[in-house]
VEXVOTOR-276630 format. One record per residue: residue in one letter; z, x, y of N, C-alpha, C in turn. Coordinates in steps of 0.05 Angstrom, whole numbers, plus 5000, padded with zeros to 4 digits. Example, Ala and Ser with C-alpha at 12.3 -4.5 7.8 and 13.67 -1.06 7.14 Angstrom:
A515652644886515652464910515652644934/S514252574955514352734979515752585001/
***
This chain:
X500050174976500050005000500050185025/X498250125043498050275068500050155087/X501550335101503550245120502350075142/X503649855148502749675170504149755196/X502549745218503749785244504249505256/X506449485271507049235284504949185305/X503948935306501848865326503248835353/X502148975373503348955400503148675412/X505048605428505048345441504148385470/X502848175481502048185509503147935523/X504047965548505147735562502947525566/X503547285558501547075559500547015587/X502347065607501547005634499147175643/X498947415632496847595640494247535625/X494347345606492047285590491146995593/X491946865614491246585618488246565624/X487146345614484246295618483746005625/X481445965637480545685643479245565618/X478745315619477445175597474645295593/X473145345615470445455613470445725600/X472345895608472646165596473346145567/X475145965560475945935532473745855514/X472145655523469945565507467745775505/X467345925526465446145525466246355505/X468746425505469746625486469546525457/X470146265453469946145427467046145417/X465246075434462446065427461346345420/X462246535435461346815431462346915403/X464846855397465946945371464746785348/X464246535351462946375330460146475325/X458746545346456046655342456146905324/X458047085330458247325314458947255285/X460847075280461747015253459446875237/X458246675249456146525235453746705230/X453046875249450847055245451347245221/X453747355220454347545198454447395171/X455547155171455547005146452746955136/X450946895154448146845147446847105137/X447547325149446447585139447347635110/X449947575104450847615077449347435057/X448847195066447247005049444447115044/X443147205064440447315061440347565044/X442447735047442547985032442847925002/X444747744996445347684967443147514955/X441447394971439147244961436647434958/X437047684965434847874962432747854984/X433547735007431647705029431947925050/X434248065049434848275069435548525054/X434648755063434949005048436249225064/X436849445050438149675064441149635066/X442349815081445249805086445749585107/X447649415102448349205121451449205123/X452449275147455349285152456149055169/X457748875159458448635174461048665189/X461348495209463448515230465648305226/X465448135206467347915202470248015205/X471747875222474547945226475048105252/X472948235262473348405285472148285311/X471448035310470047905332471647915358/X474347905357475947905382475548165398/X474948385384474548635398471948635414/X469748565401467148565414467148365437/X467948115432467947915452469947975474/X472248065467474348125487473548335507/X472148545497471348765514468848705529/X466748625515464048595528464048365548/X465548145541465547925560467447965584/X468848195583470448275606468848455625/X466348515616464548685631462348505644/X460048625650457748475660455548505638/X455548325619453548345597450748355609/X449148535599446448565609446148745633/X448448825645448449005668449949255661/X452349225650453949455641452749555614/X453549795606452449915581454349875557/X453149835534454649815509453450005489/X455150155476454250345456455750285430/X454250255408455450155383455550365361/X455950265337456050425312454050305293/X454350355267452650225247453549935243/X455849855252456849575250456249445277/X453649405282452749355310451649075316/X451348905296450148645301451548485323/X454148475320455648295338455848415366/X456048685368455948815394453348735408/X451148735394448548665405448548385415/X449548205399449647915406451347875431/X453748005432455447975455454148085480/X452548295477451248415500448848245510/X448148035495446147855504443447875490/X443248055470440748065455440447805439/X438247665442437947405428438247435398/X439547235386440047235357437447265341/X435247145350432747155336431647435336/X432047595357431147865358432848055340/X435347995339437148155321436448085292/X436147835286435547755258432847865249/X430847845267428147945260428348245255/X429948395269430248675264431548735237/X433348565229434548595203432648545180/X430648385186428448335167426248545169/X426548725188424548935192421948845204/X422048635221419648515232419048635260/X416448605267415548715293416748585317/X417848335313419048185335421948265339/X423048445323425748525325426348685350/X428848705358429448845383428749145382/X428549255358427649535355424849545342/X423349325345420549305335420349355305/X422549295291422549325262422949605252/X423449785271423750075263426650145257/X428449985267431250065265432849945243/X432349685238433949545217436849505227/X438549455207441349375213442849575230/X442549835225444250035237443250135264/X440750065272439550185295438449985315/X440149795322439349595342439349725369/X437449655386437149765413435849565431/X436749555456435449375475435849485503/X433849615515434049715542434549485561/X433349265557433549025574436448935576/X437948945554440648855553442749075555/X441849315561443549555565445049615539/X443849555516444949625490443849905483/X445550105483444650375480443950455451/X444650275433443850325405446150305385/X445350265360447150295338446550575325/X448650705314448250975304449350995276/X447851115258448551135230450751335225/X450851555240452851755236455251695254/X457651715243460051655260460351855282/X461051755305461451925329458851975344/X456651905332454051975345453551835371/X454651595374454251445398456051525422/X458251655416460251715437459051905459/X457552115452456352275473454152125488/X452751945474450651785488452051605509/X454251475501455651305520456851465543/X457751705537458851875558456651955578/X454252005567451952065584451251835602/X451351595591450751355607452751325630/X455251375624457351355644456951575666/X456151805657455652025676453351955695/X451251845684448951785702449651565723/X451451375715452351175734453851305757/X455651485750457251625771455451805788/X453651945775451852135789450051985809/X448951765800447151605817448651495842/X451151425837452751305859453651515878/X454851735867456151925885454352155895/X452352225880450552445888447952335901/X446852125889444352015899444751785919/X447251705923447851505943446951215936/X446751155910445950895902448450715899/X448950545919451350385919451350175897/X449050115886448949915864449650025837/X450050295836450550425810453550425804/X454650185799457450165793457850065764/X455850115747456050025719458150175703/X459350025685461450125667460150135639/X461050325623460050355596462350315576/X461850175554463750145533462650285508/X464150465497463450605472465250505450/X464050365430465550265407465350465383/X467550505370467550665346470050615330/X470050705305472250645287474450855285/X476550795270478750975268477951245255/X476051235235475251475223473851675242/X472551565262471051725281472951895298/X475451805302477251945320478252215308/X477352285284477952545273475652735277/X473552645290471052805295471152935322/X469653165324469653315348468553175373/X466553005368465352865391467352705406/X469252585392471352415404472952585424/X473952815416475652975433474053095456/X471653195450470053315471469353115493/X468552875485467752685505470052565520/X472352535508474752445523475452655544/X475152915536475753125555473853115579/X471253095574469353095596469652845613/X470052615600470352365615472752365634/X474952485624477352505641476952705663/X475652935656475253145676473553045699/X471452885693469552785713470152505722/X472352385712473052105719470651915715/X469651915692467351745686468051455681/X466351265689466950985685466350885657/X468150945639467650885610470150795596/X469750605578471950515560471350615532/X473250765521473050865494474550655477/X473150495461474350275446474450345417/X476850385406477250445378477750185363/X475950125344476349895327477749995301/X480350005303481950115281482349895259/X480449895240480649705218482049815193/X483450045198485350165178484050325156/X481450285151480350395127477850565131/X476950615155474550775160472350675140/X471150855125469250765104470850685079/X472650855070474150795046476750945045/X477451085066479951245067481951115086/X484351065075486450955092487051135116/X487151015139487351165164489651355165/X492051255156494451425159494451655138/X492551665120492251895102490352105113/X488852035134486752205143487252335170/X489452265183489852365210492852445214/X493252655230495952745235497452565255/X495952405270497252215289495851945286/X496951765270495651505265495451335290/X497151365309497151205333495151325353/X492651235351490451365365490651345395/X491751125405491951095434493551315447/X495451435432497151645443495551895448/X493251925436491652165440490452175468/X490451945482489451945510491152115528/X493752135522495552285540494852575542/X493652695521492852975521490653025542/X489252815549487052845569487752715596/X490152625598491052515624489752255631/X489052095610487851835615489651615603/X489551375613491151155602490251095573/X492151045556491550955529493150705522/X491750505511493050255505492750185475/X494750065464494749945438494649645441/X492849505427492649225431492049085404/X492948835402492448675378489548595378/X488048735361485148685359484448425345/X486348265337485848005326486347785346/X486947865371487447675393485547725416/X483547555419481447605439482647595467/X484647445472485847435499487247685506/X488547805486489948055490487948285495/X485848285479483748495483482448465510/X481748215517480448165542482148245566/X484748195565486548265587486548565592/X486848715570486849015572484149115582/X481948995571479249085579478749025608/X479548795618479148735646480448945664/X482849025657484349225672482849495671/X481849565648480449825644477849825659/X476349595658473849575672474249595702/X476349465712476849475741477449765750/X478949905734479550185740477050355740/X475350315719472950465717471050415741/X470750165748468950085769469950185797/X472550225799473750315824473750625826/X472650755805472451045806474851185796/X476651045782479151165773479051275745/X476651275732476251415707476451255682/X476551395659476351265633478951155622/X478750995601481050885587480450885557/X482550955542482350935512483850685503/X482450515489483650265480483550255449/X485850245436485950235407486449945399/X484449815387484749535378485449535348/X487749425341488549405313487249165301/X485349205284483748985273483349025243/X481548855232481148875203478448755196/X476948885179474448765170474948605145/X473948355145474548175123472848235099/X470648375102468948445079469148745074/X467848845053467849125047466449285069/X466349555066465149725086462249635091/X460749575070458049465073457849255051/X455549115051455248905031454749025003/X454449285001454149424976456849524965/X458949484981461649584975463149374959/X464049434934465549244918468349184930/X469249344950471749294964474149294944/X474349504928476449514908478849684917/X478649824940480750004948483049854962/X482449634975484449494990485849284972/X488449264975489949074958489448784966/X489748604947489348324952491448224972/X493848314970495948234989495348315017/X494348555021493648655048491448475060/X489348435044487148275054487947985061/X489647865045490547595050492247585076/X493947785080495547795105493847805130/X491747965129489947985152488147745155/X487347635133485647385134487247165149/X489847165145491446955158491546995188/X490747225198490747285226487947255238/X486247105225483447065234483347015264/X481947195279481847165309480546915319/X478646805304477346555312479246315310/X480746305287482646095284484946115304/X485646365311487746405331486946305358/X484446355366483546265392483245955392/X482145845370481945555368484645425370/X486645535357489345425359490445435387/X489845655401490845675429489445475447/X486845435444485345245460486344965456/X486944895431487944625425490744585436/X492444795432495244775440495444755470/X493744895485493844895514492244675527/X491144495510489444265519487044365535/X485944595527483544695539481044605524/X481444485501479144385485480344195464/X478544025453479343855430477543925407/X478143805384476643875360473643815362/X473043595376470243515378468643725394/X469843845414468544045430468044305414/X470044375398469744615381467644565360/X467644325348465644265328462844265340/X462544165364459944165378458944445382/X460644625389459944905392458945025365/X460444965344459745065318457044955309/X456544705314453944585307451644715323/X452144755348450144885365449445165356/X451545315349451145595340449745605313/X450445425295449245415269446245375272/X445445205290442545155295441245405306/X442545545323441445795334441046005312/X442946025294442846225272440646145252/X440545885246438445785227435645835239/X435345785265432745835278432146135278/X434146305281433746595281432646685254/X433746575232432746645206429846555202/X429246315211426546215209424646395224/X425446465248423846645265423446915252/X425547025241425347285228423547285204/X423947085187422347065162419347035168/X418746875189415946815195414647015214/X416147205224415047405242413347605227/X411447735240409647925226411048195221/X410048325200410948595195409848785216/X411049015221409849205239407149295229/X405249325247402549405239402449695231/X401449765207401350045198399950225218/X398050115233396650285253398450385275/X400950265277402850345298405050525287/X404450655264406450825251407751025269/X406051145286407051355304407851265332/X407850995336408550885362411650875365/X412550885389415350865396416951105387/X415651335382417051575375418051715401/X416251705422416951825447417451615469/X418851685489419651495510417251375524/X414951505524412651405538411751135526/X412351085501411550845487413350615494/
***
């Protein structure tokens, strides 16, 4: 049994939301969950191929951070578990699904597949197959925002970047090097650790000398926060504070979100390393059910409104599958296209 950390509490007063905000957050999380469930269905039916890493259980992190930013204007950098980050950033579900089917209408023109989603239009800097690979890219994006604003005099260059990565990545050199540079140059970036306890298949506390990742921020003189990654309101409150700091020129923040993936590392993973008791405990903390309960309890929504959102999102996901299945394959004559930036 892997040792459990107590989930941090956040004052509810700092996490209050309006009805409109609550329904927006719920819809965003439902889109992620329903999309991933449909991907699992397509994969097991033999309609989707390759490595597919699903995000079920971690929706509060993506929604809480990205919806605290300016989706489509600020930058988002992902990992190989990137479908939901792309959706939260505004990439249409049909373009993400088509990419998973390897079709020409996909957001990466069918070249990237599940792990390499990209959209310049939506400021999605990409999904990356190797852990830690996206952190320097995100740091570069944050650097260019600061450079354009302070050196080139572009007052509109106040974009913030969010770099998402897992607990296993924080043992890699890119993590430490980029935190150092971001703190040294006061870059407008959020380093978001999605600590789902197990990396690929190694329990986090067996792989690191300091399991409390947020404490590593102190070595670089930047704020570090620990947050309940199963509570979208808690994540959003911390993210809003970090985004405000970054946009004001006060530098980076390290946010460790304690979360859990409800499925194996990928759909090819039999998920035999984690105990049944552990999985059941975390399933009971489902972030979507937690938000739904809060909205109902605070009279911000009723069951009919939540059901209407679920029906709407299911239709979007079903249409995305139809679009992906019926889209054309990439033309073989374009084999060498999109290799260089000129394309």
